[in-house]
Residue, then its C-alpha position, 0 to 999 in steps of 0.5 A: x788947128x790939125x793938118x789935113x794930108x791931101x793924096x791925089x788917088x789914081x791909076x794907071x789906066x783910063x778910068x778909075x773910079x767914075x765908070x764911064x767918065x773917060x767919054x767926057x771931052x775934058x778927060x785925059x785918061x786916055x793919056x795914061x801910056x803918055x810919060x809926059x802926062x804922068x810927069x805934067x801931073x806930078x807937077x801939078x799936084x805939087x803946085x797944088x800942095x798934094x803930099x803924094x799921089x796914090x797909085x792903086x793897082x789891080x792884076x786882074x780883069x773885073x769879070x764877075x758882073x754877069x759872068x763877063x769881062x765885057x762890061x769892063x773892057x767895053x767901059x774901061x773900067x780899069x782895064x786896060x791897066x799898066x804897071x804903076x811904078x813904072x812912071x814914078x822916077x819920071x814923075x820924081x825926076x820933075x818934083x822935090x817934095x811930092x811923095x809916091x804911094x805905090x801898091x804892089x801885091x804880095x801874093x804874085x812876087x816873092x819878097x826878096x825882089x819886091x823889096x829890091x824894087x821898092x828900094x830902088x824907088x826909095x833911092x831914086x826919089x831921094x826917100x818919098x816912096x810908100x808901099x800900098x800892101x795889097x794881098x790882091x782880090x780878083x779870081x782873075x789875077x788868080x787864074x792868070x798869075x799860076x793859081x787854081x783859085x784865089x787863096x783863101x782871104x784870111x791866108x793871105x794875110x798870114x802869108x802877108x805876115x811872114x812877107x813883111x817879116x822877110x822885108x824888114x829883115x832885108x830893109x833894116x837888118x842885112x846892111x849895117x848903116x855904115x856898110x858902104x865905106x868907098x874906100x879907093x886907098x883900100x879897093x873896098x867899096x862895101x865892107x864885107x863883114x857888115x853886110x849880113x845874110x839874114x838866113x830866113x827859113x819860114x812857112x812860106x818863104x826861104x830867102x838865105x842870102x843877103x840884101x841886093x841893095x844898100x840902105x835907101x833913104x827911108x830903108x823901109x818905105x812908108x807903109x800903108x794898108x787897105x783892108x779892114x776886114x777883122x783880119x786887115x785891121x789885125x795886119x794894119x794896127x801891127x804894121x801900117x803907118x797909114x791906112x786907107x779906109x773907104x765908105x759913103x758916110x762918116x758913120x760907115x767910116x768910123x768904126x773902121x778908123x777906131x779899130x785900126x787905132x785900137x789894134x795899133x795900141x794894143x801892139x804897143x804902137x802909137x795909135x795917133x801915129x797912123x795916119x787914116x785917110x778916107x777916099x773922097x770925090x771933090x766937084x768944085x766950082x766957083x759958085x753952087x750953081x756951077x758946080x751943080x751944073x758940073x754935077x749933073x753934066x757927070x751923071x749924064x755919063x755914068x755907066x751903070x755896067x761900068x760901075x756894077x762891074x767895078x763893084x763885082x770885081x770888088x766884092x765878088x757880088x754879081x749885081x746882074x743875079x739880083x732884082x734891082x730893088x732887092x737889098x744886098x745881103x752881106x756874105x763872106x768871100x775871098x774878094x775885097x771883105x771891107x767894100x762888101x761890108x761898107x754897103x751892108x752891115x757897117x750901116x743898119x740904118x741903110x739898106x742898098x739895091x742895086x738900083x740905089x748903087x747905081x747912082x752911088x758908086x758910078x761917080x767916086x765909087x766907094x766913097x762920098x762926092x762932095x760937090x760946091x764951092x771952095x769953102x763948102x767943099x772944105x767945110x765937109x772935109x774938116x766935118x770928116x776930119x771930125x766925125x770919122x777921125x781921119x787925118x787926110x783924104x785919097x782925093x779921086x778924080x771925075x775927070x783928070x787932071x781937071x778934078x785934081x787942078x780944080x782941087x789944088x787952084x780953088x779948094x787948097x788955098x782956103x785950107x791954107x787960109x784955115x791953116x789945114x794946109x802948109x803953104x810950102x812943103x818942106x823938103x825930107x822924106x815922106x815919112x817925115x811929111x806924114x808926122x814921122x820923127x826921122x826917115x827911119x821907122x818909129x822904135x815902136x814899129x815891128x820892123x825896127x826889131x831888125x836893126x843892127 
């Protein structure tokens, strides 16, 4: 029986994937500025059998819907939002095995500084960090971070190719394994002969010198990637160790998974070594009736403008300009192309209208909502692993931390009974927990080519 990996999908904001549910009396998302909220959540997730907390991020406000940011601002739709990395070291201090996937955009930060931030976190967490590599899709982020307009979609991936190559050189090639000697007698902490300039001069970046950090437990953090556009799949096949996919059904998601695995094989990598995580929102209770009651209470609080604000940010499509019953059509944009594809071209047997989307994405965003007893939810997770060929799930919340606590208390014991989740997490790095043979990149990964 194959292992099912579990990430809690969260964000340093009030409302993440379920628009309007911040109004629910059980929701504590407003505590996102409280460090104790994050440390308590980390303890809960580790106790509950989760492998990692996966922290999303955006660098701009969702201002496409109605040509205004007002819907996102009034409904707290991923706004306000804090830096996701800041709480990680505190969460690591109160846990031993929980991993931390951190979203960091490469479009607005030099690789030399981003690599140092991730190495610092890898040191402080003892090798439990992953980098979710994103190129950013919001026009508002580009405007506020100094660009006249968003960099075109495919060019962002060309920049990303050189960017990660610079990071590999810094993480894998600049310091030899035994560079730190701590020789008190000779007064030498680091052997200068074993620290090397990378001397990178490329199309987008020039980095002549050595890395600032000594090697961390994983050297290169675990590499997540979430783009499933054709260019995103090409990038994932070359670099990703884990891929995050989203879609309303297994039929929509499975082709993306197949393309990622095929792209990895084309790069000479083991396609099964890439762990694929699908987004899913569980609503679970001890009986079906109780679960349905929960769902109905949640549906009453869904904010349609908030949901449409999120959709506009993801896709660049303003639903305010469309008739509520007019089918959506795919158009190329410089936003998140896979988000729009999942509701247009990915399922030829289904047409989505704005009216349909209000009900679909109001709870759980782009992923399915699974409602029922622990056995029913576990059955659905197993169905997704078989039909969509995914290895695990980024579990989104309706209310926080309630959704995660319910899942840990009710579903995880059932998954353990089925042999899908281990009774206890083993110590070690996040890469090893996700099936790696050791803490370092595997030999068939392009980053490994920079080792000395």
